[in-house]
C-alpha positions as CSV (number, residue, x, y, z in Angstrom):
1,M,50.5,49.2,33.4
2,P,53.5,48.5,31.1
3,A,52.9,48.8,27.4
4,R,52.8,45.5,25.5
5,E,55.9,44.9,23.4
6,P,55.3,44.6,19.7
7,D,55.3,41.1,18.2
8,S,58.4,40.0,16.3
9,P,58.1,39.7,12.5
10,L,58.0,35.9,13.0
11,E,55.2,36.0,15.5
12,E,53.2,38.4,13.2
13,Y,53.7,35.9,10.4
14,K,52.4,33.0,12.5
15,S,49.4,35.0,13.6
16,S,48.4,36.1,10.1
17,A,48.9,32.6,8.6
18,G,47.1,30.8,11.4
19,F,50.3,28.9,12.0
20,G,51.0,27.5,15.4
21,R,52.1,24.3,17.2
22,R,48.7,22.7,17.2
23,S,47.9,23.6,13.5
24,F,51.4,22.3,12.6
25,L,50.9,18.9,14.2
26,T,47.4,18.6,12.7
27,R,48.7,19.4,9.2
28,A,51.7,17.1,9.7
29,G,49.5,14.2,10.7
30,A,47.2,14.6,7.8
31,M,50.2,14.7,5.4
32,G,51.5,11.4,7.0
33,V,48.1,9.6,6.5
34,A,47.9,10.8,2.9
35,A,51.5,9.6,2.3
36,A,50.8,6.2,3.7
37,M,47.8,5.6,1.3
38,T,48.6,3.7,-1.9
39,P,47.1,4.7,-5.2
40,G,44.8,1.7,-4.9
41,D,43.5,3.0,-1.6
42,L,42.8,6.4,-3.2
43,L,41.0,4.8,-6.1
44,A,38.9,2.6,-3.8
45,Q,38.0,5.6,-1.7
46,A,37.0,7.6,-4.7
47,A,34.9,4.7,-6.1
48,A,33.1,3.9,-2.8
49,P,29.4,4.9,-3.1
50,A,28.0,7.4,-0.6
51,A,26.2,5.8,2.4
52,L,22.5,5.6,1.9
53,P,20.0,6.1,4.7
54,P,18.3,2.9,5.9
55,V,14.9,2.3,4.2
56,P,12.3,1.4,6.8
57,A,10.4,-1.9,6.1
58,P,6.8,-1.3,5.3
59,D,4.3,-2.5,7.9
60,E,2.8,-5.8,7.0
61,I,-0.8,-5.9,7.8
62,D,-2.4,-9.3,8.5
63,A,-6.0,-10.2,8.8
64,V,-6.4,-12.6,11.7
65,T,-9.5,-14.1,13.3
66,L,-9.3,-14.8,17.0
67,K,-12.0,-16.2,19.2
68,I,-11.7,-14.0,22.2
69,N,-13.8,-14.8,25.3
70,G,-16.2,-16.8,23.1
71,Q,-16.6,-14.1,20.4
72,P,-15.0,-14.4,17.0
73,R,-13.0,-11.2,16.2
74,K,-11.6,-10.5,12.7
75,L,-8.8,-8.0,13.2
76,Q,-6.4,-6.1,10.9
77,I,-3.1,-6.0,12.7
78,D,0.6,-5.4,12.1
79,S,2.3,-8.8,11.7
80,R,4.7,-7.9,14.6
81,T,1.9,-7.2,17.1
82,T,2.1,-9.4,20.2
83,L,-1.0,-11.1,21.5
84,L,-0.7,-8.8,24.6
85,D,-0.8,-5.6,22.6
86,C,-3.5,-6.9,20.3
87,L,-5.7,-7.6,23.4
88,R,-5.0,-4.3,25.0
89,E,-4.6,-1.8,22.1
90,T,-6.7,-3.3,19.4
91,V,-9.5,-5.1,21.3
92,N,-9.4,-2.8,24.3
93,L,-9.3,-5.6,26.9
94,T,-7.0,-3.9,29.4
95,G,-7.5,-6.4,32.2
96,T,-4.5,-8.3,30.8
97,K,-1.5,-6.3,32.2
98,K,1.8,-5.4,30.6
99,G,4.5,-5.9,33.3
100,C,8.0,-6.8,32.3
101,D,7.2,-7.4,28.5
102,H,9.9,-10.1,28.6
103,G,7.8,-13.1,29.8
104,Q,9.3,-13.0,33.3
105,C,6.5,-11.6,35.5
106,G,3.4,-13.4,34.4
107,A,1.1,-10.3,34.6
108,C,0.0,-10.8,31.0
109,T,-1.1,-14.5,31.4
110,V,-4.1,-15.5,29.3
111,H,-5.5,-18.9,28.2
112,V,-5.1,-20.1,24.7
113,N,-7.1,-23.2,23.9
114,G,-7.3,-23.8,27.7
115,R,-3.6,-23.5,28.4
116,R,-1.9,-20.6,30.1
117,V,0.3,-18.4,27.9
118,V,2.4,-15.3,28.6
119,S,0.9,-13.1,25.9
120,C,3.8,-10.7,25.6
121,L,5.9,-13.5,24.0
122,S,3.4,-14.6,21.4
123,F,2.5,-12.9,18.1
124,A,-1.2,-12.5,17.6
125,A,-0.9,-13.6,14.0
126,M,0.2,-17.0,15.3
127,H,-3.2,-17.6,16.9
128,E,-5.6,-17.8,13.9
129,A,-8.8,-19.4,15.0
130,D,-7.5,-20.1,18.5
131,D,-9.7,-19.7,21.5
132,V,-8.3,-16.9,23.7
133,T,-9.7,-16.3,27.2
134,T,-8.7,-13.2,29.2
135,I,-9.6,-12.2,32.8
136,E,-12.7,-10.4,31.3
137,G,-14.0,-13.7,30.0
138,L,-13.4,-15.7,33.2
139,G,-16.3,-14.2,35.2
140,T,-18.4,-11.1,35.8
141,P,-19.0,-9.0,38.9
142,E,-22.4,-10.7,39.2
143,H,-21.1,-14.2,38.5
144,L,-17.5,-14.5,39.6
145,H,-15.4,-17.5,38.8
146,P,-14.7,-19.5,42.0
147,M,-11.0,-18.5,41.8
148,Q,-11.9,-14.8,41.6
149,D,-14.2,-15.2,44.6
150,A,-11.5,-17.0,46.6
151,F,-8.9,-14.2,45.8
152,L,-11.4,-11.7,47.2
153,K,-12.1,-13.8,50.4
154,C,-8.5,-14.6,51.0
155,D,-7.2,-11.1,50.2
156,G,-4.9,-12.5,47.5
157,Y,-3.8,-9.1,46.2
158,Q,-2.7,-5.7,47.4
159,C,-2.0,-3.2,44.5
160,G,-3.8,-5.6,42.2
161,Y,-1.5,-5.1,39.1
162,C,-0.5,-8.8,38.9
163,T,-3.8,-10.2,40.1
164,S,-5.4,-10.9,36.6
165,G,-2.3,-12.9,35.6
166,Q,-2.2,-14.6,39.0
167,I,-5.9,-15.7,38.6
168,M,-5.5,-16.8,35.0
169,S,-2.5,-19.0,36.0
170,A,-4.3,-20.3,39.1
171,T,-7.4,-21.3,37.1
172,A,-5.2,-23.1,34.6
173,L,-3.4,-24.9,37.5
174,L,-6.7,-26.5,38.4
175,N,-6.5,-28.6,35.2
176,E,-2.7,-29.4,35.5
177,P,-1.0,-32.1,37.5
178,C,-0.2,-30.6,40.8
179,G,0.5,-32.2,44.2
180,P,-1.7,-31.4,47.2
181,G,0.7,-29.3,49.2
182,D,1.3,-25.6,49.3
183,A,4.9,-26.2,48.0
184,D,3.4,-27.8,45.0
185,V,1.2,-24.8,44.3
186,K,4.1,-22.4,44.8
187,E,6.1,-24.4,42.2
188,L,3.4,-24.2,39.6
189,M,2.8,-20.5,40.3
190,S,6.5,-19.6,40.3
191,G,6.1,-17.8,36.9
192,N,3.8,-15.2,38.4
193,I,5.5,-12.5,40.5
194,C,3.8,-10.3,43.1
195,R,5.8,-7.3,44.1
196,C,3.6,-6.7,47.1
197,G,4.4,-10.1,48.5
198,A,0.8,-11.5,48.8
199,Y,2.0,-15.0,48.1
200,P,0.6,-16.7,51.3
201,N,-2.9,-15.4,50.5
202,I,-2.6,-16.3,46.9
203,V,-1.7,-19.9,47.8
204,A,-4.5,-19.9,50.3
205,A,-7.0,-18.9,47.7
206,I,-5.9,-21.6,45.3
207,Q,-6.0,-24.2,47.9
208,Q,-9.4,-23.2,48.9
209,V,-10.7,-23.7,45.4
210,R,-8.8,-27.0,45.2
211,G,-10.4,-28.2,48.4
212,N,-7.1,-28.4,50.2
213,A,-7.5,-25.4,52.5
């Protein structure tokens, strides 16, 4: 193997000084930026305060009283807590399901003062003294609500994840203006999504309770 020729004096200087094409371009660029800055720019840069880390806002705790399934419940909750999370995490009523968490699937439907509400889009603190009904308050295994019984008889579910929201919407529909046909029912139930595709049986259950089966 041939012996390596010794570096020239210029190459030795570049190596010892850390001087090369890349370092030359870097230093030249920095010098150009510095030359382009006016004295005012330099003073403003020197006077600019150092960036401070964001300060997290303290949790605001609210005392709210909700009437849930006929029982008054006085709760201490974060003011940002949704009605859905309050029911599931604070009151431990997990029959109300969290699906999309964007108000699009209907799995979290409950009744507030008799009207259906997607609970993921509503703050619990907004419902002081309101009457909230969840699937647990609709019926019991020994005394099912007629809609619950119809869902069982018509096989209106498969995986069951959306079923509580479907039933809560369906029971609210009984008190809403709705035409007699299946298409009318489908229109009013369009806010509740079933990934399993049990829609024909869901409509059949609702029509059975309405007396239109």
